[in-house]
C-alpha positions as CSV (number, residue, x, y, z in Angstrom):
1,X,-13.6,22.8,27.0
2,X,-10.2,21.4,26.3
3,X,-9.7,18.8,23.6
4,X,-9.6,15.2,24.8
5,X,-6.2,13.7,25.0
6,X,-5.2,12.2,21.6
7,X,-4.4,8.5,22.1
8,X,-2.5,6.7,19.4
9,X,-3.7,3.2,19.9
10,X,-1.1,1.7,17.5
11,X,1.7,3.9,18.6
12,X,3.3,7.1,17.4
13,X,4.3,7.0,13.7
14,X,2.3,3.8,13.0
15,X,0.2,5.5,10.2
16,X,3.4,6.8,8.5
17,X,5.0,3.4,8.7
18,X,2.0,1.7,7.1
19,X,1.8,4.3,4.4
20,X,5.5,3.9,3.6
21,X,5.4,0.1,3.8
22,X,2.2,-0.5,1.7
23,X,2.1,2.5,-0.6
24,X,-1.0,4.0,1.0
25,X,-1.3,7.4,-0.5
26,X,-4.0,8.9,1.7
27,X,-4.8,8.1,5.4
28,X,-6.9,9.7,8.1
29,X,-6.8,9.7,11.9
30,X,-10.4,9.3,13.1
31,X,-10.9,10.0,16.8
32,X,-12.6,7.3,18.9
33,X,-15.4,9.2,20.5
34,X,-18.3,7.8,22.5
35,X,-20.7,10.3,20.7
36,X,-19.8,8.9,17.3
37,X,-20.7,5.4,18.5
38,X,-23.9,6.6,20.2
39,X,-25.0,8.4,17.1
40,X,-24.3,5.3,15.0
41,X,-26.5,3.3,17.5
42,X,-29.4,5.7,17.4
43,X,-29.4,6.2,13.6
44,X,-28.4,9.8,13.4
45,X,-25.0,10.2,11.7
46,X,-22.6,12.2,13.9
47,X,-21.6,14.3,10.8
48,X,-25.3,15.4,10.5
49,X,-25.7,16.3,14.2
50,X,-22.3,18.0,14.5
51,X,-21.4,19.1,10.9
52,X,-18.9,21.7,12.0
53,X,-17.0,19.5,14.4
54,X,-13.3,18.5,13.8
55,X,-14.3,14.8,13.4
56,X,-17.0,15.7,10.8
57,X,-14.3,17.6,8.8
58,X,-12.1,14.4,8.9
59,X,-15.0,12.4,7.6
60,X,-15.7,15.0,4.9
61,X,-12.0,14.8,3.8
62,X,-12.2,11.0,3.8
63,X,-15.3,11.0,1.6
64,X,-13.7,13.4,-0.8
65,X,-10.6,11.2,-1.0
66,X,-12.8,8.2,-1.7
67,X,-14.5,10.0,-4.5
68,X,-11.2,11.2,-5.9
69,X,-9.7,7.7,-5.9
70,X,-12.8,6.2,-7.5
71,X,-12.6,8.8,-10.2
72,X,-8.9,8.0,-10.8
73,X,-9.7,4.3,-11.1
74,X,-12.6,4.9,-13.4
75,X,-11.4,7.6,-15.7
76,X,-7.6,7.7,-15.6
77,X,-5.3,5.4,-17.5
78,X,-3.9,2.7,-15.3
79,X,-0.5,3.9,-14.1
80,X,0.4,0.7,-12.4
81,X,3.5,-0.8,-14.1
82,X,3.2,-4.1,-15.9
83,X,5.5,-6.7,-14.3
84,X,6.3,-9.9,-16.2
85,X,8.9,-12.6,-15.6
86,X,11.1,-13.7,-18.4
87,X,12.3,-17.2,-17.4
88,X,14.9,-17.3,-20.3
89,X,16.7,-14.2,-19.1
90,X,15.7,-14.8,-15.4
91,X,14.7,-11.2,-15.2
92,X,11.5,-9.3,-14.2
93,X,10.5,-6.8,-16.9
94,X,8.8,-3.7,-15.5
95,X,7.0,-1.5,-18.0
96,X,7.0,2.0,-16.4
97,X,4.2,3.3,-18.7
98,X,1.5,1.2,-17.2
99,X,-0.5,-1.8,-18.2
100,X,-0.7,-2.4,-21.9
101,X,2.2,-0.3,-22.8
102,X,4.5,-1.4,-25.7
103,X,7.0,1.4,-25.4
104,X,10.2,-0.6,-25.0
105,X,12.2,2.6,-24.0
106,X,10.4,2.5,-20.6
107,X,10.9,-1.2,-19.8
108,X,13.3,-1.8,-16.9
109,X,14.7,-5.1,-15.8
110,X,15.1,-6.4,-12.3
111,X,16.6,-9.6,-10.9
112,X,13.9,-11.6,-9.0
113,X,16.2,-11.9,-6.0
114,X,16.5,-8.2,-5.7
115,X,12.7,-7.8,-5.5
116,X,12.4,-10.7,-3.1
117,X,15.1,-9.2,-0.8
118,X,13.1,-6.0,-0.8
119,X,10.0,-7.6,0.8
120,X,8.6,-5.4,3.6
121,X,6.2,-7.9,5.2
122,X,6.1,-8.6,8.9
123,X,8.2,-11.8,8.4
124,X,10.9,-9.8,6.6
125,X,10.9,-6.5,8.4
126,X,10.4,-5.7,12.1
127,X,7.2,-3.8,12.3
128,X,8.0,-1.2,15.0
129,X,11.5,-0.2,13.9
130,X,11.5,-1.0,10.1
131,X,14.7,-3.0,10.7
132,X,15.2,-5.8,8.1
133,X,14.8,-9.3,9.6
134,X,15.3,-11.1,6.3
135,X,19.0,-11.9,5.8
136,X,19.6,-10.9,2.1
137,X,22.1,-13.7,1.6
138,X,19.5,-16.2,2.6
139,X,17.6,-15.5,-0.7
140,X,19.0,-17.5,-3.6
141,X,19.9,-15.7,-6.8
142,X,17.9,-18.5,-8.5
143,X,14.6,-17.6,-6.8
144,X,11.8,-17.0,-9.2
145,X,8.2,-15.8,-9.0
146,X,5.6,-18.6,-9.4
147,X,2.7,-16.3,-9.6
148,X,2.2,-12.5,-9.8
149,X,-1.2,-10.9,-9.5
150,X,-2.2,-7.2,-9.2
151,X,-3.8,-6.4,-5.9
152,X,-6.0,-3.4,-6.5
153,X,-4.4,-0.5,-8.3
154,X,-1.5,0.0,-6.0
155,X,0.3,-3.3,-5.3
156,X,1.5,-6.6,-6.8
157,X,1.2,-9.9,-5.0
158,X,4.1,-12.3,-5.7
159,X,4.2,-16.0,-4.8
160,X,7.9,-17.0,-4.7
161,X,9.6,-20.3,-5.4
162,X,10.8,-20.4,-1.8
163,X,7.2,-20.5,-0.6
164,X,7.1,-16.9,0.5
165,X,4.3,-14.5,-0.6
166,X,5.1,-10.8,-0.9
167,X,3.0,-7.7,-1.5
168,X,4.8,-4.8,-3.2
169,X,3.3,-1.3,-3.6
170,X,4.0,-0.3,-7.2
171,X,5.8,2.8,-6.0
172,X,8.3,0.4,-4.3
173,X,8.8,-1.6,-7.5
174,X,9.3,1.7,-9.5
175,X,12.0,2.8,-6.9
176,X,14.0,-0.4,-7.4
């Protein structure tokens, strides 16, 4: 029988846009199949009843990716950069070697306004096109972070003095 038509419920390219915007390194497209729901309802996992099916292979890849990411988190050194604000110089200091590094050769500086202007949230960037909504000149050069908190191992949450809250994937911060 022919494969059922693939429907992209969030639109073509949505997965790639989310990956780029939020620094998601791995993502999976899982089909919406009645049989998966029915198996969940009757207590027999779909992947056990149909272990060689394409959806089961996707779930196996997803499980392997979860195991890999947990291992990285547990056993690898944190590669997230350390980001600190120096109020005296009015610069963000970004340690490229990861949290706890004291190697000054790998510390970059970044004006807070540059990071704020790079916000990719829905209020700053049009979701479907990626077009910037935020007018860069509307962000004061005097803007400062009020609070910065790591969000998982992949992003930094920043509360800004203008009342805005941003979430930056570490790879975006490194690229700036």
